[in-house]
A tleap script that builds the chain and sets N, CA, C and O, in Angstrom:
source leaprc.protein.ff14SB
mol = sequence {
  NMET ARG VAL ASP LEU PRO VAL LYS PRO ALA
  LEU LEU PRO PHE CYS ARG LYS LEU LEU ALA
  GLU GLY ALA ASP PRO ALA GLU LEU VAL HIE
  VAL TYR ARG GLY ASP THR LEU CYS PHE VAL
  PRO ALA PRO LEU ALA ALA PHE ALA ALA LEU
  ALA THR GLU GLU ARG ASP THR ARG SER ILE
  ARG LEU VAL ARG TYR ARG GLU LYS CYS PRO
  GLN GLY ASP GLU TYR ALA PRO VAL SER GLY
  GLU ALA MET GLY GLY GLU CPRO
}
set mol.1.N position { -6.823 -6.756 2.301 }
set mol.1.CA position { -5.355 -6.452 2.372 }
set mol.1.C position { -4.816 -4.924 2.440 }
set mol.1.O position { -5.290 -3.996 1.784 }
set mol.2.N position { -3.835 -4.844 3.273 }
set mol.2.CA position { -3.551 -3.397 3.813 }
set mol.2.C position { -2.246 -3.472 2.836 }
set mol.2.O position { -1.703 -4.549 2.591 }
set mol.3.N position { -1.879 -2.473 2.406 }
set mol.3.CA position { -0.329 -2.256 1.761 }
set mol.3.C position { -0.141 -1.011 2.301 }
set mol.3.O position { -1.007 -0.164 2.082 }
set mol.4.N position { 1.312 -0.584 3.306 }
set mol.4.CA position { 2.031 0.206 3.578 }
set mol.4.C position { 2.650 1.144 2.573 }
set mol.4.O position { 3.539 0.530 1.983 }
set mol.5.N position { 2.515 2.680 2.036 }
set mol.5.CA position { 3.579 2.994 1.172 }
set mol.5.C position { 4.601 3.221 1.508 }
set mol.5.O position { 4.647 3.778 2.604 }
set mol.6.N position { 5.908 2.952 0.835 }
set mol.6.CA position { 6.894 3.398 1.096 }
set mol.6.C position { 7.479 4.781 1.158 }
set mol.6.O position { 6.546 5.584 1.158 }
set mol.7.N position { 8.903 5.520 1.223 }
set mol.7.CA position { 8.558 6.674 0.682 }
set mol.7.C position { 8.492 7.313 -0.695 }
set mol.7.O position { 8.219 8.486 -0.951 }
set mol.8.N position { 8.823 6.232 -1.619 }
set mol.8.CA position { 9.056 6.607 -2.783 }
set mol.8.C position { 7.986 5.710 -3.160 }
set mol.8.O position { 8.155 4.511 -2.936 }
set mol.9.N position { 7.043 6.056 -3.632 }
set mol.9.CA position { 5.419 5.332 -3.950 }
set mol.9.C position { 5.753 4.348 -4.745 }
set mol.9.O position { 6.824 4.573 -5.309 }
set mol.10.N position { 5.161 3.124 -5.079 }
set mol.10.CA position { 5.609 1.771 -5.777 }
set mol.10.C position { 4.351 1.276 -5.570 }
set mol.10.O position { 4.445 0.089 -5.258 }
set mol.11.N position { 3.061 1.700 -5.609 }
set mol.11.CA position { 1.894 0.667 -5.292 }
set mol.11.C position { 1.539 -0.009 -6.819 }
set mol.11.O position { 1.446 -1.233 -6.910 }
set mol.12.N position { 1.371 0.748 -7.853 }
set mol.12.CA position { 0.785 0.526 -8.820 }
set mol.12.C position { 1.391 -0.581 -9.606 }
set mol.12.O position { 0.692 -1.518 -9.992 }
set mol.13.N position { 2.837 -0.500 -9.894 }
set mol.13.CA position { 3.922 -1.852 -10.534 }
set mol.13.C position { 3.445 -2.644 -9.155 }
set mol.13.O position { 2.713 -3.543 -9.570 }
set mol.14.N position { 3.490 -2.698 -8.246 }
set mol.14.CA position { 3.435 -3.771 -6.790 }
set mol.14.C position { 2.035 -4.261 -7.322 }
set mol.14.O position { 2.064 -5.438 -7.679 }
set mol.15.N position { 1.027 -3.742 -7.434 }
set mol.15.CA position { -0.524 -4.054 -7.444 }
set mol.15.C position { -0.696 -5.017 -8.954 }
set mol.15.O position { -1.534 -5.900 -9.140 }
set mol.16.N position { 0.021 -4.697 -9.611 }
set mol.16.CA position { 0.309 -5.276 -11.276 }
set mol.16.C position { 0.984 -6.326 -10.850 }
set mol.16.O position { 0.277 -7.306 -11.083 }
set mol.17.N position { 2.478 -6.815 -10.096 }
set mol.17.CA position { 2.960 -7.554 -9.382 }
set mol.17.C position { 2.320 -8.964 -8.921 }
set mol.17.O position { 2.529 -10.143 -9.208 }
set mol.18.N position { 1.226 -8.098 -7.856 }
set mol.18.CA position { 0.119 -9.053 -7.304 }
set mol.18.C position { -0.394 -10.162 -8.516 }
set mol.18.O position { -0.233 -11.361 -8.746 }
set mol.19.N position { -1.081 -9.055 -9.117 }
set mol.19.CA position { -1.941 -9.580 -9.539 }
set mol.19.C position { -1.197 -10.822 -10.591 }
set mol.19.O position { -1.674 -11.950 -10.710 }
set mol.20.N position { -0.106 -10.405 -11.210 }
set mol.20.CA position { 0.686 -11.540 -12.098 }
set mol.20.C position { 1.354 -13.006 -11.266 }
set mol.20.O position { 1.971 -13.884 -11.869 }
set mol.21.N position { 1.035 -13.022 -9.599 }
set mol.21.CA position { 1.058 -13.660 -8.962 }
set mol.21.C position { 0.120 -14.682 -8.778 }
set mol.21.O position { 0.385 -15.779 -8.287 }
set mol.22.N position { -0.930 -14.332 -9.156 }
set mol.22.CA position { -2.157 -14.626 -8.872 }
set mol.22.C position { -2.987 -14.517 -7.681 }
set mol.22.O position { -3.891 -15.256 -7.290 }
set mol.23.N position { -2.464 -13.361 -7.138 }
set mol.23.CA position { -3.491 -12.684 -6.316 }
set mol.23.C position { -5.139 -12.549 -6.993 }
set mol.23.O position { -5.665 -13.073 -7.975 }
set mol.24.N position { -5.534 -11.780 -6.161 }
set mol.24.CA position { -7.271 -12.276 -6.482 }
set mol.24.C position { -7.582 -10.839 -6.959 }
set mol.24.O position { -7.471 -10.068 -6.006 }
set mol.25.N position { -7.887 -10.293 -7.951 }
set mol.25.CA position { -8.398 -9.093 -8.307 }
set mol.25.C position { -9.590 -8.641 -7.594 }
set mol.25.O position { -9.809 -7.430 -7.599 }
set mol.26.N position { -10.130 -9.163 -7.185 }
set mol.26.CA position { -11.137 -8.731 -6.662 }
set mol.26.C position { -11.152 -8.546 -5.440 }
set mol.26.O position { -12.178 -8.042 -4.981 }
set mol.27.N position { -10.003 -8.895 -4.484 }
set mol.27.CA position { -9.602 -8.342 -3.048 }
set mol.27.C position { -9.704 -6.841 -2.852 }
set mol.27.O position { -9.406 -6.154 -3.829 }
set mol.28.N position { -10.094 -6.202 -1.692 }
set mol.28.CA position { -9.972 -4.659 -1.864 }
set mol.28.C position { -8.376 -4.641 -0.948 }
set mol.28.O position { -7.826 -5.390 -0.141 }
set mol.29.N position { -8.012 -3.160 -1.702 }
set mol.29.CA position { -6.536 -2.894 -1.344 }
set mol.29.C position { -6.928 -1.799 -0.183 }
set mol.29.O position { -7.895 -1.136 -0.556 }
set mol.30.N position { -6.471 -1.435 1.067 }
set mol.30.CA position { -6.636 -0.339 1.745 }
set mol.30.C position { -4.896 0.273 1.703 }
set mol.30.O position { -3.900 -0.406 1.951 }
set mol.31.N position { -4.927 1.516 1.373 }
set mol.31.CA position { -3.072 1.957 0.917 }
set mol.31.C position { -3.116 3.115 2.009 }
set mol.31.O position { -4.030 3.939 1.985 }
set mol.32.N position { -2.157 3.160 2.920 }
set mol.32.CA position { -1.700 3.812 4.094 }
set mol.32.C position { -0.270 4.247 4.019 }
set mol.32.O position { 0.582 3.435 3.659 }
set mol.33.N position { -0.023 5.200 4.265 }
set mol.33.CA position { 1.201 5.636 4.349 }
set mol.33.C position { 0.939 6.544 6.109 }
set mol.33.O position { 0.419 7.614 6.422 }
set mol.34.N position { 1.694 5.297 6.986 }
set mol.34.CA position { 1.443 5.745 8.474 }
set mol.34.C position { 0.345 5.053 8.584 }
set mol.34.O position { 0.078 3.962 8.080 }
set mol.35.N position { -0.523 5.975 9.512 }
set mol.35.CA position { -1.729 6.206 10.085 }
set mol.35.C position { -2.634 6.687 9.132 }
set mol.35.O position { -3.820 6.705 9.463 }
set mol.36.N position { -2.223 7.200 7.674 }
set mol.36.CA position { -3.192 7.857 7.121 }
set mol.36.C position { -3.828 6.868 5.908 }
set mol.36.O position { -3.021 6.263 5.203 }
set mol.37.N position { -5.060 6.729 5.700 }
set mol.37.CA position { -5.813 5.695 4.762 }
set mol.37.C position { -5.248 6.818 3.559 }
set mol.37.O position { -5.287 8.027 3.788 }
set mol.38.N position { -4.727 6.271 2.273 }
set mol.38.CA position { -4.592 7.066 1.653 }
set mol.38.C position { -5.494 7.125 0.220 }
set mol.38.O position { -5.378 8.154 -0.446 }
set mol.39.N position { -6.134 6.360 -0.134 }
set mol.39.CA position { -7.011 6.229 -1.012 }
set mol.39.C position { -8.373 5.364 -0.649 }
set mol.39.O position { -8.218 4.324 -0.009 }
set mol.40.N position { -9.508 5.710 -0.984 }
set mol.40.CA position { -10.654 5.177 -0.935 }
set mol.40.C position { -10.681 3.470 -1.181 }
set mol.40.O position { -10.989 3.140 -2.326 }
set mol.41.N position { -10.412 2.457 -0.295 }
set mol.41.CA position { -10.258 1.333 -0.684 }
set mol.41.C position { -11.013 1.007 -1.776 }
set mol.41.O position { -12.163 1.421 -1.917 }
set mol.42.N position { -10.186 -0.050 -2.941 }
set mol.42.CA position { -10.660 -0.528 -3.856 }
set mol.42.C position { -9.973 -1.757 -4.468 }
set mol.42.O position { -8.830 -2.130 -4.204 }
set mol.43.N position { -10.733 -2.266 -5.225 }
set mol.43.CA position { -10.322 -3.538 -6.139 }
set mol.43.C position { -8.879 -3.697 -6.413 }
set mol.43.O position { -8.459 -2.804 -7.149 }
set mol.44.N position { -7.701 -4.842 -5.927 }
set mol.44.CA position { -6.574 -4.811 -6.305 }
set mol.44.C position { -6.863 -4.742 -7.935 }
set mol.44.O position { -6.079 -3.799 -8.044 }
set mol.45.N position { -7.162 -4.871 -8.825 }
set mol.45.CA position { -7.185 -5.036 -10.127 }
set mol.45.C position { -7.648 -3.503 -10.818 }
set mol.45.O position { -7.306 -3.054 -11.913 }
set mol.46.N position { -8.398 -2.978 -9.950 }
set mol.46.CA position { -8.381 -1.046 -9.961 }
set mol.46.C position { -7.196 -1.006 -9.794 }
set mol.46.O position { -6.598 -1.392 -10.798 }
set mol.47.N position { -6.379 -0.633 -8.755 }
set mol.47.CA position { -5.027 -0.255 -8.675 }
set mol.47.C position { -4.232 -0.639 -9.549 }
set mol.47.O position { -3.265 0.084 -9.789 }
set mol.48.N position { -4.396 -1.828 -10.245 }
set mol.48.CA position { -3.005 -2.254 -11.392 }
set mol.48.C position { -3.260 -1.532 -12.263 }
set mol.48.O position { -2.351 -1.169 -13.009 }
set mol.49.N position { -4.838 -0.997 -12.497 }
set mol.49.CA position { -5.142 -0.563 -14.151 }
set mol.49.C position { -4.377 0.858 -14.318 }
set mol.49.O position { -4.347 1.393 -15.426 }
set mol.50.N position { -3.855 1.361 -13.366 }
set mol.50.CA position { -3.713 2.736 -13.263 }
set mol.50.C position { -1.966 3.011 -13.433 }
set mol.50.O position { -1.335 2.007 -13.103 }
set mol.51.N position { -1.406 3.760 -13.721 }
set mol.51.CA position { -0.354 4.098 -14.063 }
set mol.51.C position { -0.056 5.505 -13.829 }
set mol.51.O position { -1.115 6.132 -13.860 }
set mol.52.N position { 1.311 6.543 -13.527 }
set mol.52.CA position { 1.343 7.537 -13.103 }
set mol.52.C position { 1.676 8.073 -14.217 }
set mol.52.O position { 2.344 7.375 -14.980 }
set mol.53.N position { 1.149 10.076 -14.822 }
set mol.53.CA position { 1.993 10.378 -15.650 }
set mol.53.C position { 2.368 11.899 -15.062 }
set mol.53.O position { 1.680 12.499 -14.236 }
set mol.54.N position { 3.382 12.306 -15.554 }
set mol.54.CA position { 3.773 13.789 -15.086 }
set mol.54.C position { 4.138 14.296 -16.769 }
set mol.54.O position { 4.208 13.612 -17.791 }
set mol.55.N position { 4.343 15.903 -16.537 }
set mol.55.CA position { 4.215 16.419 -18.172 }
set mol.55.C position { 4.783 17.720 -17.587 }
set mol.55.O position { 4.560 18.154 -16.457 }
set mol.56.N position { 5.522 18.250 -18.501 }
set mol.56.CA position { 6.079 19.451 -18.089 }
set mol.56.C position { 5.039 20.814 -17.867 }
set mol.56.O position { 5.284 21.887 -17.316 }
set mol.57.N position { 3.868 20.354 -18.479 }
set mol.57.CA position { 2.552 21.422 -18.458 }
set mol.57.C position { 1.524 21.000 -17.182 }
set mol.57.O position { 0.407 21.493 -17.022 }
set mol.58.N position { 2.008 20.205 -16.499 }
set mol.58.CA position { 0.659 19.344 -15.394 }
set mol.58.C position { 1.452 18.822 -14.691 }
set mol.58.O position { 2.653 18.723 -14.945 }
set mol.59.N position { 0.708 18.282 -13.387 }
set mol.59.CA position { 1.645 18.222 -12.100 }
set mol.59.C position { 1.183 16.434 -12.825 }
set mol.59.O position { 0.573 16.212 -13.871 }
set mol.60.N position { 1.764 15.365 -11.774 }
set mol.60.CA position { 1.511 14.003 -11.729 }
set mol.60.C position { 0.014 13.736 -11.595 }
set mol.60.O position { -0.701 14.403 -10.847 }
set mol.61.N position { -0.427 12.736 -12.350 }
set mol.61.CA position { -1.694 12.416 -12.743 }
set mol.61.C position { -2.170 10.745 -12.661 }
set mol.61.O position { -1.402 10.113 -13.386 }
set mol.62.N position { -3.084 9.927 -12.077 }
set mol.62.CA position { -3.489 8.786 -12.626 }
set mol.62.C position { -3.990 8.361 -13.839 }
set mol.62.O position { -5.168 8.643 -14.058 }
set mol.63.N position { -3.550 7.923 -14.442 }
set mol.63.CA position { -3.970 7.991 -15.749 }
set mol.63.C position { -3.911 6.124 -16.083 }
set mol.63.O position { -3.412 5.309 -15.306 }
set mol.64.N position { -4.413 5.867 -17.126 }
set mol.64.CA position { -4.316 4.079 -17.607 }
set mol.64.C position { -3.281 3.505 -17.897 }
set mol.64.O position { -2.553 4.017 -18.748 }
set mol.65.N position { -2.997 2.546 -17.411 }
set mol.65.CA position { -1.701 2.027 -17.534 }
set mol.65.C position { -1.853 1.250 -18.937 }
set mol.65.O position { -2.750 0.503 -19.328 }
set mol.66.N position { -0.330 1.808 -19.735 }
set mol.66.CA position { -0.338 0.877 -21.039 }
set mol.66.C position { 0.697 0.242 -20.463 }
set mol.66.O position { 1.327 0.486 -19.434 }
set mol.67.N position { 0.816 -0.915 -21.562 }
set mol.67.CA position { 2.183 -2.035 -21.453 }
set mol.67.C position { 3.862 -1.029 -21.432 }
set mol.67.O position { 4.869 -1.153 -20.735 }
set mol.68.N position { 3.516 -0.110 -22.498 }
set mol.68.CA position { 4.771 0.669 -22.398 }
set mol.68.C position { 4.516 2.377 -21.999 }
set mol.68.O position { 4.743 3.405 -22.636 }
set mol.69.N position { 3.940 2.126 -20.645 }
set mol.69.CA position { 3.842 3.752 -20.354 }
set mol.69.C position { 4.895 4.882 -20.639 }
set mol.69.O position { 5.679 4.897 -19.691 }
set mol.70.N position { 5.195 5.759 -21.497 }
set mol.70.CA position { 6.218 6.523 -21.078 }
set mol.70.C position { 6.611 6.750 -19.884 }
set mol.70.O position { 7.770 6.383 -19.690 }
set mol.71.N position { 5.940 7.352 -18.746 }
set mol.71.CA position { 6.973 7.719 -17.521 }
set mol.71.C position { 7.047 6.403 -16.863 }
set mol.71.O position { 7.139 6.630 -15.657 }
set mol.72.N position { 7.051 5.172 -17.078 }
set mol.72.CA position { 7.302 4.218 -16.122 }
set mol.72.C position { 7.082 4.254 -15.056 }
set mol.72.O position { 7.883 3.912 -14.187 }
set mol.73.N position { 6.020 4.647 -14.867 }
set mol.73.CA position { 5.313 4.737 -12.999 }
set mol.73.C position { 6.290 5.792 -12.489 }
set mol.73.O position { 5.959 5.807 -11.304 }
set mol.74.N position { 7.320 6.726 -12.606 }
set mol.74.CA position { 8.079 7.090 -11.329 }
set mol.74.C position { 7.341 8.672 -11.727 }
set mol.74.O position { 6.519 9.131 -12.520 }
set mol.75.N position { 8.360 9.200 -10.448 }
set mol.75.CA position { 7.613 10.201 -10.086 }
set mol.75.C position { 8.656 11.504 -10.982 }
set mol.75.O position { 8.571 12.648 -10.537 }
set mol.76.N position { 9.353 11.316 -11.895 }
set mol.76.CA position { 10.479 12.491 -12.120 }
set mol.76.C position { 9.630 13.450 -13.322 }
set mol.76.O position { 8.760 12.771 -13.866 }
set mol.77.N position { 9.683 14.446 -13.684 }
set mol.77.CA position { 9.350 14.998 -14.703 }
set mol.77.C position { 10.129 14.229 -15.873 }
set mol.77.O position { 11.158 13.568 -15.735 }
set mol.78.N position { 9.194 14.531 -17.419 }
set mol.78.CA position { 9.308 14.294 -18.698 }
set mol.78.C position { 9.818 15.514 -19.311 }
set mol.78.O position { 9.230 16.591 -19.419 }
set mol.79.N position { 11.279 15.126 -19.792 }
set mol.79.CA position { 11.932 16.235 -20.550 }
set mol.79.C position { 11.545 16.237 -21.715 }
set mol.79.O position { 11.115 15.126 -22.026 }
set mol.80.N position { 11.480 17.169 -22.733 }
set mol.80.CA position { 10.854 17.110 -24.411 }
set mol.80.C position { 11.665 16.118 -25.011 }
set mol.80.O position { 11.357 15.289 -25.868 }
set mol.81.N position { 13.173 16.396 -24.217 }
set mol.81.CA position { 14.313 15.322 -25.238 }
set mol.81.C position { 13.802 14.052 -24.870 }
set mol.81.O position { 13.996 13.301 -25.826 }
set mol.82.N position { 13.227 13.435 -23.915 }
set mol.82.CA position { 13.372 12.093 -23.631 }
set mol.82.C position { 11.896 11.792 -24.906 }
set mol.82.O position { 11.752 10.948 -25.790 }
set mol.83.N position { 11.053 12.899 -24.441 }
set mol.83.CA position { 9.348 12.291 -25.459 }
set mol.83.C position { 10.088 12.725 -26.883 }
set mol.83.O position { 9.374 12.409 -27.834 }
set mol.84.N position { 10.827 13.106 -27.121 }
set mol.84.CA position { 11.131 13.106 -28.724 }
set mol.84.C position { 11.214 14.642 -28.808 }
set mol.84.O position { 12.171 15.086 -29.442 }
set mol.85.N position { 10.623 15.240 -28.433 }
set mol.85.CA position { 10.631 16.445 -28.743 }
set mol.85.C position { 11.722 17.714 -28.432 }
set mol.85.O position { 12.729 17.348 -27.826 }
set mol.86.N position { 11.650 19.091 -28.753 }
set mol.86.CA position { 12.833 19.776 -28.680 }
set mol.86.C position { 12.982 19.936 -27.235 }
set mol.86.O position { 12.105 20.011 -26.374 }
set mol.87.N position { 14.440 19.979 -27.114 }
set mol.87.CA position { 14.889 20.451 -25.634 }
set mol.87.C position { 14.338 21.560 -24.669 }
set mol.87.O position { 14.859 21.734 -23.567 }
savepdb mol mol.pdb
quit
């Protein structure tokens, strides 16, 4: 399966949606932006098991997906106020 990334990456939620719709979790996903392969091809289930996280003290990272991910697969930084800390 080839997935072409849009301007705003939404790969991980898209992979979870495909699984929910009955796609084969073992199918290899090839992720491209234009003609550039962005990730090593991996099973759909591997991408669906990931989420993104960004904090004030570090850049964006891939983390294990949790149902209530505080970041929500967004690329905006998390402010202390949104996380319950001091602004």
